[in-house]
C-alpha positions as CSV (number, residue, x, y, z in Angstrom):
1,M,-0.1,0.1,0.0
2,A,2.8,2.3,1.1
3,D,4.7,1.5,-2.2
4,S,1.6,2.4,-4.6
5,F,1.4,5.9,-2.5
6,N,5.2,6.8,-3.1
7,K,4.8,5.7,-6.7
8,K,2.1,8.1,-7.3
9,D,3.7,10.9,-5.5
10,R,6.7,10.3,-7.6
11,E,4.7,10.5,-10.7
12,K,2.8,13.6,-9.6
13,K,6.3,15.4,-9.0
14,K,7.7,14.2,-12.2
15,R,4.5,15.6,-14.1
16,K,4.9,19.1,-12.2
17,K,8.7,19.4,-13.2
18,Q,7.6,18.7,-16.9
19,K,5.0,21.4,-16.8
20,E,7.5,24.0,-15.3
21,K,10.2,23.2,-17.9
22,A,7.6,23.3,-20.6
23,E,6.4,26.7,-19.0
24,R,10.0,28.2,-19.0
25,K,10.8,27.0,-22.4
26,R,7.3,28.9,-23.8
27,L,8.6,32.0,-21.8
28,R,12.1,31.9,-23.5
29,K,10.5,31.4,-26.8
30,E,8.0,34.4,-26.3
31,E,10.9,36.8,-25.2
32,G,13.1,35.4,-27.9
33,I,16.0,34.5,-25.7
34,K,18.6,32.2,-27.4
35,G,21.6,30.7,-25.6
36,E,24.9,30.9,-27.1
37,E,24.8,28.8,-30.1
38,F,28.6,29.2,-31.2
39,M,31.5,29.9,-29.2
40,Y,35.2,30.8,-30.4
41,V,38.5,29.8,-28.8
42,D,40.9,32.6,-28.0
43,E,44.7,32.8,-28.3
44,N,44.8,31.3,-24.7
45,G,42.5,28.5,-25.4
46,N,39.5,30.0,-23.4
47,L,36.2,30.0,-24.8
48,T,34.5,33.3,-25.8
49,S,31.2,34.4,-27.4
50,A,33.0,37.0,-29.4
51,P,35.0,36.1,-32.7
52,P,38.8,36.5,-32.4
53,D,40.3,39.9,-33.9
54,P,41.8,38.9,-37.0
55,L,44.4,41.9,-36.8
56,K,45.5,40.8,-33.5
57,K,47.3,37.6,-34.6
58,Q,50.4,36.4,-32.9
59,E,53.5,35.0,-34.6
60,V,54.7,31.7,-33.3
61,N,58.1,30.2,-33.8
62,I,58.1,26.8,-34.7
63,E,61.0,25.8,-32.6
64,D,59.0,27.1,-29.5
65,I,56.4,24.2,-29.9
66,F,57.4,20.9,-28.0
67,V,55.2,18.0,-29.1
68,S,56.9,15.3,-27.2
69,V,58.6,14.7,-23.7
70,P,61.8,16.6,-23.4
71,K,65.0,14.8,-24.0
72,K,66.7,13.8,-20.7
73,E,69.6,16.1,-21.4
74,D,67.2,19.0,-21.4
75,L,65.7,18.1,-17.9
76,E,67.4,19.8,-15.0
77,E,69.2,17.1,-12.7
78,E,67.9,17.4,-9.4
79,S,69.7,16.1,-6.1
80,K,68.5,12.5,-5.3
81,E,69.9,12.7,-1.8
82,R,67.3,14.0,0.9
83,E,67.5,15.0,4.5
84,G,65.2,13.9,7.2
85,I,64.5,13.1,10.7
86,V,63.9,9.5,12.0
87,K,60.4,9.6,13.3
88,F,60.5,6.2,14.5
89,F,62.8,3.1,14.5
90,N,62.5,-0.2,16.0
91,N,65.7,-2.0,16.1
92,D,64.1,-5.3,17.3
93,K,61.6,-5.5,14.5
94,G,64.1,-3.6,11.7
95,Y,61.9,-0.9,10.3
96,G,61.0,2.6,11.0
97,F,60.0,5.8,9.3
98,I,61.6,9.1,8.2
99,M,59.9,12.4,7.9
100,E,60.9,14.8,5.2
101,K,58.8,18.0,4.6
102,G,55.7,16.4,6.0
103,T,56.0,13.2,4.1
104,S,56.9,9.9,5.9
105,Y,59.1,7.2,4.2
106,F,59.3,3.6,5.2
107,V,62.9,2.4,6.0
108,H,64.1,-1.3,6.6
109,A,67.2,-2.2,8.4
110,D,68.6,-3.6,5.2
111,N,68.6,0.2,3.7
112,L,70.8,1.4,6.7
113,L,74.4,2.6,6.2
114,D,74.9,3.8,9.7
115,P,72.8,2.7,13.0
116,I,70.1,5.2,13.5
117,R,67.7,6.2,16.5
118,D,64.5,8.1,16.9
119,N,65.1,12.0,16.2
120,D,68.2,11.5,14.5
121,K,68.9,13.7,11.5
122,V,69.6,11.5,8.3
123,T,70.3,11.8,4.6
124,F,68.5,9.1,2.2
125,E,67.5,8.4,-1.2
126,I,64.1,7.6,-2.4
127,G,63.4,4.0,-3.9
128,N,60.5,2.1,-4.9
129,G,59.1,-0.4,-2.6
130,P,56.5,-3.0,-3.0
131,K,53.9,-0.7,-1.3
132,G,55.2,2.7,-2.2
133,P,58.3,4.8,-2.0
134,I,60.9,3.9,0.7
135,A,64.0,5.4,2.2
136,T,67.4,3.6,0.7
137,G,70.9,4.6,1.6
138,V,70.3,5.9,5.0
139,R,73.2,7.4,6.9
140,L,73.4,9.8,9.8
141,L,74.0,13.4,8.9
142,K,77.4,14.7,9.7
143,K,77.5,17.7,12.0
């Protein structure tokens, strides 16, 4: 019984929405309001309703256009060694975490070059582990 009431109520709301939509369409037709039917793309790639100015053309040098990934020698070489602080390290279990700029990296005892403890400042490199990035080549920061 309740299902049929909900069904009737839904159908009633649906008919009401259809009538409202038809009324809005009729009003737009009477007023002669039309939406944007055609859009242009400006020199920055933005959509505009105004056509572009043909006198405002820009010359483009073909050497400035890159279609592929830059070559390896064109990329800047960034330092692979990072500095961080040991957030937690358990010698019995052989793992811990290093914090660097708000990011935490997992470190395993196999990747240690020097023995570390909690709150030590260390240098390390980022490697790929089975569950994400890990710290490798971990050594104490020389003071």
